[in-house]
N, C-alpha and C positions, 0 to 999 in steps of 0.2 A: 704330547700328542704332537704329530706332526703340523706344520704350518700348511692352510688351505693353498691349493694353487691357483694363482688368478685366473686360469683358464676357467676352472669351475667353476669359480666365484660368479665370471660371464654369465658361462650360461644358466644357472641359477638365476639373477638378474633378466637376464633377456627370458626367460619363461615367468615370472612370480609376475602374475596379476592382480593388482589392487583391489578389484571387488571381490575375489577370491579370497584374498587373505585378511581382504576387514570381515568381509561376510562372515567367516569362522567366528569372531567373535562379538559382532552386533546385526542387530538388525538394519536393515537400510531400504529406499525404496526410491525405486524411478522416479528421477526428476527432468524431464526431459532427458538429453543425451548425457545427463548423468545421475548420479546417487545421492541421497543425504541422507540422512541420520542424524543422533545426539550425538553431543561431542564424547571420546571421553575420556578427556584431559583434564576435564574441567566439568565444576556441578552444571553440565546443562539441562537445560528444564523448556528449552526451545527449541523444538527440532527443527531444521533448516540452515542452522550455522554452517554444521559439516558438512564440507562437500568431496563427494569422490568421481574423480576424474577417469572413466577408462582409458585403455591404453585405444590408439589408432588416433585421439582427438588433437588437435593444433591448439600450441598452451599452455603446457602442461598435463599432457594426457598419462594415465598410469600414476594419479598421482593422486593424495588429499589437502583437506586444506581448512583447517576453523578459521570464520574471518571473528569472533571474539577471541578467540586466545593467540592466535596466528600458530598454532601448531601447524607443519607439512611437509610433506618430504612424500618418500616412496614405501614399497611394502618391507623394504629393510628395514626404515625407519619406524614406519608403524607399531613393529613386532619391538623394537628395542625401546620405544616412549612407553607403549601400551603394557608389555607382560614384561619392561624390564630385562629384555636379554641382550646377552654381549654380541659383538658383529658376528661372529665366528657362528654361535648359539643361534640366529639368523638367519644363516644361511644355510646350517642344520637343518633350520624346520623346516626351510621354503625345499631344501631337497630331498627330504622325505617325504615334502608335499605333492612336487612333480617329478618320482621314481626319479632324481639326479644322484646317483651315486656320490658322495662328499669321502676324499678319501680317508681322513682322519675320523669320522662318525664311529664310536666304538659301536658294537652288535646291539648291545643292552640299551644304548638312549633313547629317550621318548621324550618327545616336547613338553612342557611344561601345561597342565590341562587349564584350557580356557575359564577365567571367570564371569561367573551368570554375572549377566547385566539385567539388573534389577528394569524394570517397563514402566515407561513415561506415568507419570497423572495424567489420568483424564485431563481434557479440553473444558476448560471453562465455559460455560452456560449461562447465559442470565436472561431470566425469565423474561417473558414476551411480554407482558401486560407492565413490566418497567418502561417498556416504551414508550406502550398509549398512555398510561400513564402520565408520564411526563412531559407526552407532546397536548395533551388534555390539559395541562398547570397552564402552559403558555407563559411560563416566567418572562420576564420582561431582560432583554441583554443587548448592550450596544452594538452589538456586531450588529444585530438583526433591523435594529434602529438604523443604522450605517447603511445597511445595504438599500433600505427602503429611502434613502434619503438620497443616492447617487442620479444621476439626470438621465435616468431610463426614458425609451420611447413606452407610448401606454401599451404596444402589444408586449415587448418585457418584461415592465411594471406587472402586469396580469399574471405571465409568465413565472416571475422570482416568488408569488405564492406559491404557486405549484411546486416548485423545484424543491424547496423550502421543506415542502413537506415527502415528496419524492425521497429525498436523501437523508428524512430523518433528524432534521437539525432543530434540537430542541432546549429550551432553559434552564439552569442550573438554581436550585433556591438562594446562592449567595451573589448571582449575578454574571455567573460563566455559563459559554455557551456550552453546550453538550452534540458534538458528533458523534451518533452511535454509527459503530461499526461491527454489523451483521453480515454474515458468509452467500455466499452464495445461492445456499439452501436456506438462506431465511434465519437463521438462531443467528442473535446478539451473540457477541462474544468481548466485547467490550465497549468504553465509553470516554471519550478525550475530551476533558473540563477545559479550557482555553478561554481567563478574560481579555477582554479589548478594550479599548478608548474609544472615544467619543470618534476621533476620524478614522477608524476602522482599523487601526494600526494595534498588533499584540502588545500586551502590558508586557516586558520587558524584565520586568523587576519581578514577576509570580513566572515561574518555567508551568508548563501544561500537567494537569492532574489527570489519576485515570478513576473513573467510578467506581471500582471493584477498590479502592486504596484509602476511601472516604471514612470518617467517621461512622459508626453504623453501620454500615452496609461491608466493609472487610470482614463484620463479624458472621455475616449471613451468607457471603460467596466463597470466603477461606479459601485466597488465591494461590495462597503457600503448598496447598497441595493439589494443586492443580496445574496443568502446563496452560499457559497463558498464549492465544493466538491472537495476533491484531491483522481482520483479514483489511484488505483494500475498502478505504471509506467510499459505498456506492457498491459494494460488491454485491448486495441483493438485488441490485436491478438488471445485472446479466441475465438472469432467466427471464427475464419481460422482456427484453430486446436480443434477442439469440444473433442476430444477423447485423447487428450495431460495431463500427469499428469502435473499439475502447482505443481512448486518451488518456495518458496517468500522467497528472501533475504531482509537485511536492505539498504545496497545502491544502484540506479543504478549504479555505476560503476561496483557490483559484476554479475549485473544482464549482462553485459553486457558481460563481460567475461567469465561468468558461457554457454554463451547462445552460444559462439564462440566456447571454450575448445568442451565442448558438443553440437555438431547440432543437425540435425536432429526434427526441433519444434512439428513436429506432435507426437513426443514421451514422449520428454521434455519439457514446457514450463517456461523461467524461468522469473518472476515479481519481481519490488522491492516496498516498501513500502515506503521509504526514511528514513529511521533512527529508532533508537528505541524503541521510544514511539511511533511511526504513525503509528503502526498496528493497524487499524481503523477496527466499526465493520459494517460502513456504505462502506465501499471501499472492504469489503470481502462478502459484501452481495450477490451480485451475484454467489461468488462461491459457500456460504451457500444455496442459493436457488438451485442453478441448479445439488448440489452435486457434484461437483469437486472434485476429489480426490488430497488432495491441502497438502501437506508436508512445514512447517515453520523451514528454516535455518538461526538463530539467529547466532548474531558475538560470539566467544566465551564467553565472559563476557555478554551477554544476556542473556540464556539460560533461569534462573530460571523468567526470568520479562516475558518470550513469553512462558512460561508454564504458566505460571497464568492467562495471555489472552487467550492462547488457554481452557481453565478451564472457563472463564467469558463466551465466546462465545457459548459453551454448543453443538459445530457443531461434530456430527463423523466423517466424512468426510476430518477436519482439525486436520495435528497430527505435533508435534516438531518430528523432527528428529537431533539426534547428531552422526549416523553413522559414518559419514565423519571426524568429530574426533576423534574420536575411533580408527580409522583404520592408519589415514594419520597425525593427528597431532604430532607435536615434540614442546615440551615447548621451549626450549634452544632457536629452531632456527625460532617459529612465534611469540612468546609473548602471553601476556594474553588477549588481543582485536586482533586477528586474527580472518579473517571470510573465508570462503570458499574460494574465490579466491585468498588470499592472499596464501594459503598451496597450491591450486594448479598450482599458476606461479611459486612457487617455488619447486614443485614436474616438471615442463613443464624443469625447466633449470637447472634440473641433481640434487634436493636436494636430503637429507635422506629420507627414512620411520622411523617410528617407529622400536625401540628396541623390539625385542622378547618379553621382560618383559612387555615391552608398549602396543603391540596389542594384544588385547584381540583376542576369538572367533571368526570367521568371522560371519558377522550376513547377515541372509539371509532376503530377498525380502527389500532388501536396495534400497535409494529412484531412486537411478541413477546409473550408471554401475560404476566400479574400475574407479578408474585415469589410464590414458595411458601416458605413460609421452615419448616425441616425445628422441627416443635414437639417441646418437651423434649430438644430435643437443645442441650445448656448451652455455654456460651463456654469452653474450658479452656484453660490453657498449652500449647503446644506440646508441651513435653518429658513432660508429663501425659496427653495423648491420642495419646503414640507406640507402636505397639501393635510390640511386639519380632517378631510374626511378618513386618509388611510389611517392617523390617530386615533382618530373614532374607532376605527374598524380593530386594530393592534388592539386597544385597550379591551374592546370587547372579547377578544380572543385571549386574554390573560386573564381572564375569569376563568372559577373552576365550575363546572356546570356538573350538576349530579343529576340529570334525567340519561346522561350515556350519550355515543357517540349519534342519535339520532336530532339532537336538541342541539345540534353545534351553531353559533349564531349567520344571521344572513350577511355577507359580505356587500354595504351600502355604494362602494368605490365601482366604476365602472370599470367593464372589463377584467377585473379580480373575481376569479372564481369563489365560491364557496366550500369549505371546508368537504362539505356532504360529495359537493361535485366533485371533486378533486379523488377522495378516496375512492367515490362509486368507479372511476375511471381503473384505479389501477387495485385489482384485484387480492394481492400480495399486499399492498401496504391495507387494507381495507381487513383483512383477516390479522395481520398483525397489530393493528390500533383497536382491533371490537373483541380479536380473539374468537372470530366465528369463520 
């Protein structure tokens, strides 16, 4: 069989469209300017890792890439990898698809039929009553105790209790804190379990766990036969505040602190992806589809990595912001891995701002208002500022009340709302916690 001439190869490569080629073998869905689906090169159960970039885009158009197995290439590479074709066979297949005659193609040659792709398993959905049950039990944990020990102003201390309920922060029965991950439609999809020390730092000797992997729960949820979807922490608040500017940080702790420092969720809503490498397309999809104005707030050492992710997303409404670091970051005090919450807490405790040489010209249209420091609020040891009334109220919250939602204890701390008042102001939370 004669060799295919280079001119024919160039014509085929110019005509081949990656979206059309991949679409012949597997299902794709639109994700902003890109397309996404399950990766065919490994046992992929998490849609969103495999991205197809159509022709015409800058930085790698007409190509595919999997961010797990790192398979990448164009239309010819896809056919060679997935269908195990040789290079000439891939050119022949594309020539037949785009009606380009290939000189050495025999008249009776037909491309091999595509292999059927099994549909992905259904997404995991956790019963809503599990959220309400865990919130009612109110297990103690070091994370919540540390939050209440911070030197908040009275209005922010009152806001903290509301934020914890809004974001569905609960305690697990072994002392870990449970961050519920509920999607934008109000369906609980996952829950991260983390253990914290008394100083508010995560226990480094114990990796975060997931609720669906816990003994006794794994058998009931059967995660092996479901697609695990982990939405952004706080996604269930998106529908309640449709006009809010969305700010995404790395850790759930940072989102809670920033939501407490800057209230008014109807203006600024704080979500968390869970870590530097957990900013995924499938979690960002609702924001991209709705065109929500979204700012990414990486930690100090993750700015470059998140800028690369932002470029791969290809969404005009998603931007990485570093204004806070440029105006408030002090290297000697904050360290190389500081996040916005670390800096904000330092300023709240009376910490210094950058010197005039460090501080650049103010940036207009910053993502959030400048930091407001609680003037006259001294930085005290957490043990010294612990309010016995707060401890007494938290002890009441820790008890199991068999009479239901209407019998929650009344808070005795001035300015701190009771649970009933918080739930009455948030119908979605009330429905989630009471199944009413």
